[in-house]
Backbone bond lengths (Angstrom), bond angles and torsions (degrees), N, CA, C in turn:
res aa  C-N    CA-C-N  psi(-1)  N-CA   C-N-CA  omega(-1)  CA-C   N-CA-C  phi
1 M - - - 1.472 - - 1.491 114.35 -
2 R 1.323 122.65 149.72 1.379 123.14 169.03 1.527 109.56 -96.19
3 V 1.418 112.05 125.36 1.410 120.63 -176.65 1.490 114.18 -117.18
4 L 1.290 121.39 125.55 1.522 122.20 175.17 1.556 108.04 -104.45
5 V 1.374 116.93 121.93 1.418 125.19 174.98 1.502 111.68 -102.99
6 T 1.364 120.15 110.94 1.336 120.43 170.30 1.530 110.42 -82.58
7 G 1.346 115.90 147.82 1.493 118.02 -168.27 1.484 114.72 64.32
8 G 1.372 114.09 25.89 1.433 119.46 -178.47 1.515 119.95 -76.23
9 A 1.364 113.51 0.55 1.479 118.82 174.68 1.616 106.56 -100.52
10 G 1.276 116.77 -2.55 1.481 119.26 -178.08 1.494 113.61 -90.81
11 F 1.322 117.33 -165.95 1.433 123.20 -173.02 1.373 109.98 -65.73
12 I 1.367 123.39 -73.74 1.463 123.79 -174.55 1.553 112.53 -69.10
13 G 1.336 117.31 -40.27 1.414 121.60 -177.75 1.473 114.66 -57.24
14 S 1.390 114.07 -42.31 1.520 117.38 -178.19 1.507 110.72 -69.53
15 H 1.260 119.25 -33.75 1.564 122.02 176.93 1.586 104.72 -65.48
16 V 1.338 115.51 -47.40 1.473 117.49 -179.67 1.557 113.64 -58.34
17 A 1.444 112.11 -46.90 1.467 116.07 176.40 1.500 111.14 -55.63
18 D 1.226 119.94 -51.29 1.523 123.22 -175.50 1.514 107.64 -59.26
19 A 1.385 119.62 -43.67 1.420 120.13 176.32 1.476 117.93 -58.15
20 Y 1.299 113.57 -36.89 1.558 120.93 177.42 1.496 106.32 -67.27
21 R 1.273 120.58 -40.47 1.461 122.39 179.78 1.511 110.12 -69.17
22 A 1.251 121.19 -40.52 1.497 124.11 -179.69 1.554 108.14 -66.91
23 A 1.328 117.34 -30.42 1.458 119.57 -178.69 1.536 112.42 -85.97
24 G 1.465 114.98 6.51 1.498 117.29 174.03 1.498 115.62 95.57
25 H 1.313 120.13 3.75 1.455 121.24 177.51 1.509 114.78 -86.99
26 E 1.292 114.50 157.36 1.439 119.59 -179.16 1.581 104.22 -91.91
27 V 1.430 116.14 128.91 1.463 117.70 -164.25 1.540 106.69 -120.87
28 A 1.318 116.77 145.24 1.396 124.07 168.99 1.585 109.67 -134.40
29 V 1.276 113.62 146.66 1.455 116.90 -176.58 1.490 109.80 -120.13
30 V 1.282 120.28 139.73 1.493 125.47 167.10 1.535 106.55 -120.79
31 D 1.266 114.15 129.46 1.471 120.39 176.93 1.490 111.38 -163.99
32 D 1.401 116.84 134.18 1.479 116.36 -175.02 1.562 110.71 -87.76
33 L 1.388 114.93 2.43 1.549 118.32 176.23 1.496 108.13 62.45
34 S 1.279 123.67 24.25 1.398 119.07 171.62 1.612 112.35 -76.39
35 S 1.273 115.01 -22.46 1.547 119.22 169.68 1.524 109.36 -139.50
36 G 1.385 120.40 -17.41 1.405 121.92 172.38 1.453 112.10 -67.73
37 V 1.351 112.62 169.34 1.556 122.12 -179.70 1.485 105.59 -122.68
38 R 1.273 116.25 129.65 1.461 119.45 -178.97 1.547 109.16 -64.95
39 A 1.286 118.44 -32.64 1.534 119.84 -179.80 1.450 113.26 -65.03
40 N 1.397 117.13 -15.98 1.458 119.13 178.94 1.517 112.76 -80.04
41 V 1.312 116.86 -8.26 1.465 120.37 -178.62 1.527 107.45 -92.95
42 H 1.374 116.13 121.36 1.479 122.80 177.79 1.479 109.87 -56.02
43 P 1.290 120.87 141.64 1.484 124.22 -176.07 1.566 108.96 -68.67
44 G 1.337 115.60 -16.38 1.494 115.75 176.03 1.443 117.82 -86.71
45 H 1.383 114.33 -2.03 1.484 119.85 176.59 1.509 110.58 -86.46
46 R 1.393 113.14 143.63 1.469 117.80 165.22 1.543 106.91 -66.23
47 F 1.324 117.33 142.10 1.445 116.41 177.85 1.546 114.06 -138.59
48 W 1.341 113.35 130.75 1.413 119.86 177.58 1.579 108.13 -119.08
49 Q 1.317 116.87 122.39 1.479 119.40 174.87 1.540 108.17 -84.62
50 L 1.354 114.44 92.56 1.466 116.67 -172.03 1.514 107.48 -141.18
51 D 1.293 114.94 150.00 1.515 122.17 169.18 1.525 108.00 -87.50
52 V 1.275 118.44 136.66 1.534 122.47 -175.81 1.593 107.04 -65.98
53 R 1.364 117.78 -15.60 1.432 116.46 178.51 1.561 112.57 -84.42
54 S 1.304 119.30 -2.97 1.499 124.82 -173.87 1.541 111.05 -87.52
55 A 1.363 107.57 154.24 1.520 113.17 178.61 1.549 110.43 -69.08
56 E 1.339 118.29 -18.97 1.456 121.52 178.76 1.446 117.08 -64.68
57 I 1.377 115.28 -22.47 1.432 117.78 -179.01 1.570 112.15 -63.67
58 H 1.345 114.85 -26.73 1.437 120.30 176.34 1.558 109.43 -65.72
59 S 1.339 117.38 -43.96 1.473 124.55 -179.54 1.500 108.48 -62.58
60 A 1.368 119.20 -44.73 1.404 124.41 -176.46 1.601 107.74 -63.00
61 I 1.256 118.75 -44.15 1.470 123.30 179.23 1.565 109.52 -65.69
62 Q 1.290 114.96 -44.10 1.435 118.89 -178.59 1.517 109.28 -63.20
63 E 1.256 120.10 -41.80 1.459 123.78 179.95 1.500 110.54 -68.17
64 F 1.334 119.48 -50.61 1.451 118.93 -172.29 1.555 112.38 -80.48
65 Q 1.304 116.75 -27.51 1.407 121.64 177.77 1.565 113.13 56.78
66 P 1.337 114.44 57.10 1.507 115.91 -176.78 1.520 109.32 -74.82
67 E 1.356 110.15 150.95 1.462 117.27 175.33 1.617 106.98 -89.18
68 I 1.314 114.66 -30.95 1.537 121.65 -179.02 1.428 108.89 -124.30
69 V 1.369 117.28 134.17 1.528 120.59 167.42 1.482 104.80 -114.91
70 S 1.328 112.22 125.03 1.542 123.21 171.85 1.496 110.67 -100.60
71 H 1.286 117.05 104.13 1.489 120.30 -165.75 1.467 111.77 -99.22
72 H 1.404 115.40 97.62 1.439 121.82 179.94 1.614 111.07 -112.33
73 A 1.326 121.46 -3.12 1.411 120.40 174.71 1.435 112.02 -66.44
74 A 1.349 116.95 130.86 1.516 119.38 -178.47 1.608 108.29 -170.39
75 Q 1.315 107.89 159.55 1.395 118.45 160.78 1.562 107.23 -79.27
76 M 1.262 122.99 116.85 1.458 126.11 -161.39 1.452 118.40 -111.10
77 S 1.347 117.85 0.29 1.430 122.50 -178.76 1.578 114.23 -101.39
78 V 1.263 114.22 121.08 1.489 119.68 -179.34 1.460 109.57 -62.30
79 S 1.353 117.67 -44.93 1.437 118.00 -173.14 1.515 109.86 -74.92
80 A 1.283 119.94 -25.51 1.460 123.95 175.98 1.519 108.02 -69.72
81 S 1.379 116.09 -33.96 1.544 120.97 178.48 1.530 110.84 -68.30
82 V 1.318 113.23 -29.39 1.479 120.06 179.06 1.507 107.92 -72.05
83 R 1.296 116.58 -45.90 1.552 120.31 -179.47 1.550 111.83 -65.17
84 D 1.371 114.88 -40.12 1.417 116.21 -176.21 1.579 110.98 -140.00
85 P 1.345 115.66 76.82 1.467 117.97 -177.21 1.488 116.83 -58.94
86 R 1.425 116.85 -30.19 1.459 119.86 179.23 1.512 111.33 -64.26
87 H 1.348 117.43 -39.04 1.377 122.01 -177.73 1.570 109.12 -71.26
88 D 1.281 117.38 -37.55 1.479 122.40 176.24 1.491 107.57 -59.32
89 A 1.403 116.12 -53.92 1.450 117.88 -179.05 1.477 116.33 -63.18
90 D 1.326 122.10 -31.92 1.359 130.42 -179.54 1.644 107.48 -59.27
91 I 1.322 114.20 -44.59 1.428 119.80 -176.66 1.528 110.42 -84.48
92 N 1.306 113.40 -55.85 1.454 117.43 -170.76 1.566 115.91 -75.92
93 I 1.312 118.74 -25.73 1.495 123.83 175.87 1.531 109.44 -96.59
94 L 1.364 113.50 -66.48 1.405 118.44 -173.75 1.556 116.73 -64.30
95 G 1.389 111.56 -33.34 1.499 115.99 175.26 1.562 110.80 -65.92
96 T 1.344 112.83 -38.50 1.518 116.01 -176.31 1.522 105.19 -71.86
97 I 1.441 126.15 -41.61 1.274 118.67 176.87 1.499 117.96 -59.44
98 N 1.350 116.35 -35.58 1.489 119.58 174.24 1.506 110.34 -60.26
99 L 1.390 117.87 -44.61 1.395 118.95 176.23 1.504 117.14 -62.76
100 L 1.322 118.87 -39.05 1.427 121.44 177.58 1.527 113.98 -66.70
101 E 1.337 115.67 -35.57 1.420 118.55 177.71 1.548 109.06 -64.41
102 A 1.379 114.84 -43.56 1.512 118.40 175.33 1.528 111.24 -60.92
103 A 1.323 119.19 -43.35 1.430 122.99 176.45 1.545 115.89 -54.67
104 V 1.320 112.26 -47.06 1.503 116.73 178.49 1.439 114.44 -69.16
105 R 1.343 117.96 -36.45 1.473 121.86 -179.28 1.527 110.40 -69.42
106 H 1.317 117.92 -26.92 1.476 114.34 -170.56 1.541 108.88 -119.83
107 G 1.333 116.96 24.40 1.457 122.70 165.85 1.482 116.67 79.24
108 V 1.279 124.22 25.06 1.474 123.86 176.48 1.550 109.59 -62.79
109 R 1.284 116.58 137.26 1.449 119.44 -177.20 1.505 112.22 -81.80
110 R 1.397 116.66 -47.36 1.383 117.02 -172.24 1.574 107.90 -142.05
111 V 1.298 117.16 145.14 1.455 120.79 174.10 1.532 106.58 -119.86
112 L 1.288 112.95 130.88 1.482 125.18 170.68 1.424 110.38 -102.43
113 F 1.275 117.07 121.34 1.517 128.17 -174.50 1.465 110.91 -107.63
114 A 1.288 113.26 122.04 1.556 123.10 177.12 1.571 101.22 -79.16
115 S 1.360 119.93 92.45 1.418 125.66 176.52 1.495 109.85 -93.26
116 T 1.369 117.49 -168.48 1.423 119.01 178.85 1.526 112.81 -131.49
117 G 1.292 113.87 135.23 1.473 116.01 172.91 1.550 106.99 -99.30
118 G 1.301 116.12 -33.84 1.427 120.63 -176.22 1.530 113.16 -63.57
119 A 1.320 118.73 -33.44 1.449 121.49 -177.50 1.592 109.13 -109.44
120 M 1.240 122.22 1.92 1.427 125.63 -171.07 1.534 110.52 -82.07
121 Y 1.268 118.78 -43.98 1.491 122.28 -162.08 1.550 110.77 -94.60
122 G 1.269 119.54 -16.80 1.479 120.11 -168.87 1.425 111.12 64.63
123 D 1.327 116.51 -164.52 1.489 119.70 -179.36 1.539 111.00 -80.10
124 Q 1.299 117.28 119.28 1.495 122.79 -178.18 1.494 110.53 -115.62
125 E 1.330 116.56 151.31 1.420 123.53 174.05 1.502 111.98 -71.92
126 T 1.346 115.24 -33.32 1.470 119.30 -171.58 1.587 105.85 -101.37
127 L 1.346 112.94 113.56 1.440 122.64 174.45 1.591 114.05 -125.44
128 P 1.293 121.76 135.25 1.500 124.68 -2.10 1.482 114.91 -64.74
129 T 1.255 116.43 153.56 1.555 122.92 -172.24 1.596 103.40 -95.50
130 A 1.333 112.37 131.92 1.476 122.30 174.43 1.545 110.79 -93.24
131 E 1.335 115.98 169.40 1.504 121.41 -177.63 1.528 107.73 -71.03
132 T 1.349 122.36 -17.17 1.447 126.01 -175.38 1.505 108.27 -74.62
133 V 1.363 122.76 -20.11 1.382 128.03 175.48 1.517 112.45 -64.00
134 F 1.231 116.49 131.08 1.524 117.79 -179.85 1.513 111.30 -68.53
135 P 1.308 118.46 119.78 1.432 122.96 -178.65 1.534 115.45 -58.98
136 E 1.353 114.75 130.24 1.499 118.94 175.87 1.538 107.50 -133.60
137 P 1.355 118.39 71.33 1.459 115.92 179.76 1.476 112.28 -68.74
138 V 1.252 112.90 146.30 1.524 123.07 -177.82 1.461 112.99 -108.62
139 S 1.401 120.96 17.97 1.417 120.83 -178.56 1.561 103.26 -145.89
140 P 1.319 119.36 154.33 1.374 121.56 177.93 1.526 114.12 -65.12
141 Y 1.323 117.90 -26.58 1.357 125.49 174.26 1.573 110.14 -62.17
142 G 1.309 117.66 -49.73 1.436 120.97 174.36 1.575 115.10 -61.26
143 V 1.303 111.56 -42.36 1.459 118.05 177.67 1.561 109.95 -55.94
144 A 1.244 114.65 -49.26 1.505 123.65 -175.91 1.553 109.66 -59.76
145 K 1.393 114.41 -42.50 1.542 116.48 178.56 1.463 108.52 -63.62
146 L 1.289 118.06 -42.35 1.477 118.84 -177.30 1.532 112.10 -68.27
147 A 1.345 116.20 -34.38 1.448 121.07 177.61 1.537 107.93 -61.79
148 V 1.338 115.90 -44.38 1.493 118.64 -178.47 1.499 109.95 -65.66
149 E 1.308 122.41 -36.83 1.462 123.60 174.11 1.596 109.63 -56.06
150 R 1.331 116.91 -41.01 1.489 119.04 -179.39 1.526 108.22 -69.25
151 Y 1.304 112.59 -39.22 1.598 111.13 177.14 1.545 112.50 -66.27
152 L 1.337 114.57 -28.51 1.526 114.33 177.77 1.519 108.84 -71.76
153 H 1.339 119.84 -36.28 1.401 122.28 170.33 1.550 113.31 -56.68
154 A 1.256 111.01 -48.43 1.544 118.37 -175.11 1.556 104.56 -62.30
155 F 1.298 119.77 -47.73 1.513 124.30 -173.14 1.484 105.93 -65.41
156 H 1.354 123.18 -29.70 1.462 119.50 178.14 1.580 104.69 -74.26
157 A 1.287 118.68 -40.21 1.465 122.34 -175.71 1.541 109.46 -65.34
158 M 1.342 117.15 -39.54 1.415 120.51 -177.76 1.486 113.81 -83.76
159 Y 1.264 120.08 -34.72 1.577 125.42 -171.64 1.382 117.30 -124.75
160 G 1.415 119.16 -10.51 1.431 118.42 -176.66 1.507 114.02 84.23
161 L 1.302 121.47 12.14 1.415 126.11 -172.59 1.607 106.53 -72.53
162 S 1.302 118.11 118.75 1.522 120.70 175.75 1.473 107.51 -71.71
163 A 1.324 117.86 142.43 1.474 121.78 -176.65 1.551 110.99 -150.20
164 V 1.280 113.91 140.43 1.494 122.14 177.11 1.536 107.66 -129.12
165 A 1.359 116.08 122.64 1.505 121.40 176.84 1.507 103.25 -102.42
166 L 1.367 115.39 122.02 1.429 119.17 177.81 1.569 104.23 -107.98
167 R 1.398 112.83 110.66 1.407 119.51 -177.48 1.580 112.37 -82.72
168 Y 1.282 113.94 87.61 1.476 118.41 -177.25 1.513 114.74 -62.02
169 A 1.312 113.81 141.29 1.506 118.57 164.20 1.499 108.05 -77.31
170 N 1.361 120.32 -158.06 1.460 121.37 -175.85 1.559 104.63 -83.98
171 V 1.322 116.74 110.56 1.406 124.86 -175.73 1.556 111.56 -86.21
172 Y 1.311 118.26 135.65 1.448 119.33 176.83 1.550 109.53 -142.26
173 G 1.403 113.38 165.14 1.467 111.75 178.40 1.662 107.03 148.38
174 P 1.269 113.70 177.79 1.522 119.90 179.87 1.636 107.14 -52.75
175 R 1.262 115.77 146.40 1.414 130.20 177.84 1.505 117.46 82.04
176 Q 1.337 114.73 -5.55 1.458 115.56 -179.96 1.500 109.39 -67.34
177 N 1.246 112.55 143.20 1.525 127.08 -178.60 1.561 107.03 -70.77
178 P 1.391 116.95 115.13 1.397 116.12 172.77 1.484 117.70 -94.19
179 H 1.338 117.30 6.28 1.458 120.20 -172.99 1.522 112.31 -101.88
180 G 1.278 119.88 -7.03 1.446 123.61 175.08 1.544 110.29 -94.05
181 E 1.312 111.21 -161.77 1.522 118.44 -178.71 1.495 109.33 -100.72
182 A 1.302 122.10 -13.31 1.407 127.82 -177.80 1.516 109.67 -92.48
183 G 1.309 118.73 139.17 1.438 120.28 175.82 1.504 118.63 96.21
184 V 1.266 118.91 68.26 1.467 124.54 -168.36 1.588 107.87 -63.20
185 V 1.299 118.07 -35.71 1.461 117.37 178.47 1.471 115.77 -66.62
186 A 1.355 118.91 -33.32 1.437 124.02 176.49 1.473 108.07 -70.45
187 I 1.361 117.93 -42.68 1.405 123.54 -178.05 1.603 110.55 -61.17
188 F 1.271 112.94 -48.05 1.420 121.55 -177.17 1.593 109.32 -68.65
189 S 1.298 115.39 -40.37 1.468 119.54 179.93 1.554 110.32 -62.94
190 R 1.317 119.66 -42.53 1.460 122.96 -178.68 1.547 109.41 -71.21
191 A 1.302 117.37 -38.58 1.478 121.46 176.60 1.485 108.69 -65.37
192 L 1.294 121.64 -40.87 1.429 125.63 -179.45 1.583 113.37 -64.47
193 I 1.319 109.80 -46.78 1.547 112.97 172.83 1.466 115.65 -62.02
194 G 1.365 115.93 -32.94 1.511 120.14 -178.78 1.483 112.30 -84.10
195 G 1.289 119.93 -5.22 1.508 123.54 177.76 1.628 108.01 78.27
196 R 1.281 115.44 25.98 1.446 118.06 -178.55 1.626 109.01 -99.96
197 S 1.326 112.38 164.57 1.516 114.44 175.76 1.488 112.37 -75.57
198 L 1.332 114.63 154.65 1.372 122.32 -179.33 1.556 103.28 -95.16
199 T 1.350 120.63 132.27 1.411 124.09 179.33 1.505 108.27 -98.66
200 V 1.318 118.27 115.77 1.447 123.86 173.95 1.521 110.65 -99.06
201 N 1.373 119.67 120.17 1.463 120.61 -177.12 1.514 109.02 -87.65
202 G 1.272 115.98 136.81 1.476 123.32 -176.96 1.511 112.09 68.97
203 D 1.297 116.81 -146.16 1.566 115.35 -175.45 1.476 109.79 -92.58
204 G 1.342 119.33 2.15 1.456 119.74 172.91 1.508 112.63 78.06
205 E 1.285 116.82 2.31 1.530 119.14 179.04 1.555 113.90 -92.36
206 Q 1.369 111.70 -0.21 1.514 114.32 171.75 1.505 109.53 -60.87
207 T 1.328 118.22 143.16 1.533 118.11 -176.89 1.507 107.41 -120.23
208 R 1.409 110.83 152.33 1.428 121.56 172.63 1.547 109.21 -139.72
209 D 1.386 109.12 163.26 1.463 116.14 176.90 1.501 107.54 -104.36
210 Y 1.308 112.42 109.90 1.507 119.42 -175.43 1.520 109.75 -93.96
211 V 1.391 113.60 122.87 1.452 120.31 -176.52 1.624 106.84 -124.13
212 Y 1.355 116.54 130.95 1.381 122.52 -172.83 1.643 108.11 -72.14
213 V 1.299 112.60 146.16 1.434 120.06 -175.75 1.581 111.44 -59.44
214 A 1.282 118.67 -38.51 1.497 112.79 176.98 1.413 116.83 -63.37
215 D 1.298 118.36 -30.78 1.507 122.84 175.29 1.513 109.74 -67.44
216 I 1.272 117.65 -39.35 1.497 122.09 175.41 1.557 109.51 -61.14
217 V 1.325 117.00 -45.94 1.486 121.12 178.76 1.558 106.96 -56.46
218 E 1.278 118.04 -49.75 1.419 117.11 179.93 1.488 117.28 -58.01
219 A 1.354 115.46 -34.23 1.584 116.84 174.14 1.504 110.21 -63.82
220 N 1.335 116.19 -40.69 1.463 118.15 176.27 1.545 114.51 -58.22
221 L 1.342 114.36 -46.84 1.399 114.65 -178.11 1.558 114.83 -66.68
222 L 1.260 115.09 -31.40 1.511 122.75 177.16 1.550 108.01 -69.04
223 A 1.384 116.51 -41.90 1.415 118.79 -176.10 1.552 110.47 -74.78
224 T 1.298 118.17 -18.52 1.477 121.48 173.90 1.498 114.00 -65.45
225 S 1.334 116.74 -42.91 1.466 121.47 -172.04 1.574 110.50 -106.26
226 A 1.316 118.39 4.91 1.482 119.04 -172.49 1.569 106.21 -73.60
227 H 1.348 114.90 143.26 1.423 121.10 173.90 1.544 108.20 -88.12
228 L 1.354 114.63 107.67 1.472 118.99 -166.47 1.591 106.39 -116.88
229 S 1.384 114.24 139.91 1.481 116.17 177.77 1.512 103.71 -103.48
230 G 1.393 111.91 157.96 1.489 119.17 175.44 1.531 111.12 81.23
231 G 1.330 115.34 -161.82 1.426 122.22 -173.64 1.546 111.86 -93.95
232 L 1.322 115.97 -103.49 1.457 119.75 -179.02 1.474 112.31 -81.65
233 T 1.365 116.35 131.13 1.443 123.54 179.76 1.534 104.07 -107.92
234 V 1.324 118.51 124.56 1.499 123.25 -178.11 1.547 105.34 -118.91
235 C 1.387 112.43 126.22 1.555 119.07 174.03 1.441 108.87 -140.56
236 N 1.442 109.32 136.96 1.474 118.76 170.81 1.495 106.45 -71.40
237 V 1.438 114.37 146.77 1.410 120.04 170.90 1.510 109.30 -125.83
238 G 1.222 116.26 100.50 1.477 116.09 -176.70 1.616 106.74 -163.79
239 T 1.316 112.48 -178.50 1.485 116.98 -174.78 1.506 114.27 -99.25
240 G 1.350 119.22 -13.31 1.379 125.59 178.05 1.573 110.48 79.51
241 V 1.339 118.91 12.90 1.463 123.61 -173.60 1.555 104.00 -116.63
242 E 1.364 113.01 128.70 1.468 119.15 174.98 1.495 107.50 -86.98
243 T 1.292 118.31 136.64 1.451 124.17 173.82 1.543 110.89 -134.32
244 S 1.286 117.87 122.92 1.481 119.26 -178.92 1.511 112.59 -78.99
245 V 1.245 117.63 158.24 1.476 121.09 178.69 1.507 109.87 -61.71
246 N 1.349 116.27 -36.43 1.494 114.83 175.19 1.563 112.46 -63.34
247 T 1.258 119.19 -40.93 1.500 124.03 176.85 1.555 108.21 -62.97
248 L 1.367 117.40 -39.12 1.391 117.40 -179.31 1.532 110.59 -60.67
249 V 1.330 112.45 -45.19 1.524 117.92 178.35 1.554 110.94 -58.30
250 E 1.316 116.42 -38.84 1.508 121.36 -179.90 1.506 106.72 -63.60
251 F 1.331 116.30 -48.82 1.466 118.79 -179.51 1.528 113.54 -54.19
252 L 1.366 112.09 -44.93 1.462 117.29 175.55 1.447 113.48 -63.92
253 R 1.322 118.18 -38.74 1.453 125.58 179.02 1.625 110.13 -57.02
254 K 1.380 110.37 -52.26 1.405 117.79 -178.40 1.521 115.10 -68.40
255 G 1.269 119.53 -28.46 1.385 124.19 -177.75 1.423 116.23 -94.79
256 S 1.330 118.54 2.23 1.466 125.17 178.19 1.547 115.97 -122.05
257 A 1.316 115.38 142.01 1.430 118.10 173.85 1.503 117.06 -77.40
258 R 1.375 111.97 -1.35 1.505 115.99 -177.63 1.525 109.77 -91.23
259 E 1.239 112.33 156.95 1.501 117.00 174.13 1.525 108.93 -78.82
260 V 1.248 125.59 137.66 1.437 132.91 -176.50 1.506 111.57 -111.31
261 H 1.343 116.70 118.20 1.406 123.33 177.76 1.540 107.79 -108.39
262 V 1.401 115.44 139.93 1.435 119.27 -176.27 1.493 108.91 -119.32
263 E 1.352 121.05 132.34 1.446 124.61 168.54 1.567 108.76 -115.56
264 R 1.314 114.91 152.12 1.432 120.79 -179.52 1.506 115.41 -100.30
265 G 1.299 116.05 132.99 1.504 118.75 -178.75 1.478 109.04 -120.79
266 P 1.324 120.61 173.37 1.478 123.48 -177.09 1.513 110.23 -73.19
267 A 1.332 116.65 150.00 1.442 120.54 176.72 1.556 108.79 -65.45
268 R 1.300 117.13 149.68 1.414 120.55 -175.06 1.538 113.69 -96.70
269 P 1.286 117.48 131.25 1.551 116.00 179.27 1.516 113.88 -64.00
270 G 1.211 117.82 145.51 1.436 128.18 178.44 1.529 113.12 80.15
271 E 1.330 114.38 8.48 1.482 120.30 178.98 1.442 113.09 -86.84
272 Q 1.364 121.86 128.35 1.485 120.68 -179.12 1.486 107.26 -81.03
273 R 1.331 114.75 165.65 1.495 117.86 -172.84 1.560 113.77 -87.02
274 R 1.442 112.60 -43.39 1.394 117.34 -175.31 1.508 110.77 -134.33
275 S 1.300 117.43 144.43 1.468 122.69 172.74 1.475 116.66 -153.72
276 A 1.271 117.11 137.89 1.511 125.10 175.34 1.473 103.09 -159.95
277 L 1.312 118.21 143.91 1.488 124.41 -175.42 1.545 113.69 -112.03
278 D 1.286 116.69 136.53 1.436 119.42 174.66 1.591 104.54 -91.57
279 A 1.287 114.68 112.48 1.411 118.15 -177.82 1.574 116.14 -102.02
280 S 1.284 115.57 25.07 1.451 121.31 178.73 1.474 111.54 -60.06
281 C 1.321 121.82 -32.14 1.407 125.90 178.29 1.537 109.26 -61.29
282 A 1.403 119.24 -45.21 1.397 120.93 178.70 1.521 113.91 -63.13
283 G 1.373 114.00 -28.87 1.448 122.07 176.03 1.529 109.04 -64.75
284 R 1.313 116.85 -48.95 1.503 121.75 -172.80 1.420 109.23 -71.97
285 I 1.356 119.65 -44.76 1.446 124.33 -168.18 1.496 111.72 -86.12
286 L 1.317 116.02 -44.53 1.557 122.79 -177.53 1.495 111.86 -99.99
287 G 1.250 120.35 -17.97 1.486 118.65 -168.17 1.500 115.05 74.73
288 W 1.329 117.15 28.24 1.504 121.50 -168.32 1.561 104.47 -105.97
289 R 1.421 113.36 144.70 1.443 118.90 164.37 1.596 106.05 -151.85
290 P 1.354 115.99 152.35 1.459 115.10 177.01 1.484 115.46 -70.00
291 H 1.266 116.64 149.26 1.536 119.43 -175.78 1.520 112.68 -116.86
292 T 1.389 116.41 -18.75 1.449 117.48 -161.77 1.576 107.80 -108.37
293 P 1.322 117.62 109.72 1.484 120.95 173.29 1.485 109.91 -53.66
294 L 1.413 115.45 150.49 1.467 120.31 -176.04 1.557 111.80 -60.81
295 Q 1.351 118.39 -43.45 1.341 123.21 -169.93 1.601 106.47 -69.36
296 A 1.258 117.17 -38.31 1.509 122.13 179.65 1.570 106.98 -68.48
297 G 1.369 118.75 -42.50 1.439 120.24 -178.00 1.563 108.43 -65.33
298 L 1.360 115.94 -44.20 1.484 119.56 178.24 1.519 109.74 -55.48
299 Q 1.355 119.38 -45.07 1.427 122.98 -177.77 1.521 113.43 -60.03
300 Q 1.422 113.02 -41.15 1.449 117.83 176.83 1.517 111.07 -65.53
301 T 1.291 114.14 -39.57 1.492 118.18 -175.99 1.539 113.00 -69.41
302 V 1.377 114.90 -39.38 1.477 116.78 176.68 1.409 109.67 -66.24
303 T 1.336 119.11 -41.09 1.470 123.01 -179.38 1.503 111.40 -60.44
304 W 1.313 116.86 -38.25 1.467 120.30 -178.26 1.576 105.83 -72.60
305 F 1.192 125.06 -38.90 1.469 128.86 -178.65 1.531 105.55 -64.79
306 A 1.412 116.76 -43.46 1.367 118.31 179.22 1.551 116.81 -61.50
307 A 1.267 113.56 -32.95 1.488 121.46 178.51 1.457 114.44 -85.90
308 S 1.262 121.11 -15.26 1.490 123.85 -174.55 1.490 114.02 -87.04
């Protein structure tokens, strides 16, 4: 199949693109390189340096004629969305609408959407949280992801476009950008390698569900070939395990020969307190389950940062 990966020079998107190529698919990448890295794009991939909001995205899809679009291009920082919700919506909602219009116009069969589980549900009493829980995002980033899911449902109803929304937990692993505000594992790994203190915001007891990038990649491959009924399919992709930031620091401390220093910073506005995802739906529908224990994934991630 021909697969177009938006955001394919970024952290998750580049791993997904590489996996499609390894599985024998023809791959093209669209990325504006605002946060992605050109070196992450395999030389065998077609590449367009484009913003998903641009008119040129229609030309790229018309030329490549993908059967599958894997949509990972996004404004990915929760705190940035709080500071500038209009900018977040411009990229994450309007950019996606532009992409969906091009997909429908040029015969794309299925769109896989990198949604969020970590920011989708808000603070819930029931953890791990299943897709049946009513979403109550507490940040513009989460609101935008939910809006796109509704657009995917509408585009199926209007045009028959097949869509899968994969609600990722907190993804970590090699190639993650440690220079922004998203991706605490990457930030901590780079600080650890550089001998700098780790900054823990708030009391550090806020929890997240950390899922290794290779497991996310597998979910995408399974969703590409799955026989799905109905319109939009929504699946959480996570481990179901809550891990606090303080525990994350302890895991890094135990797994590293380096001394770990911690500084405390202010709590971030718009940040939910607890998060963990029930991924049993992905197991039933896609045959997916996580394989990488957190401590093993952290070790692989720190090793990659040390060598990069």
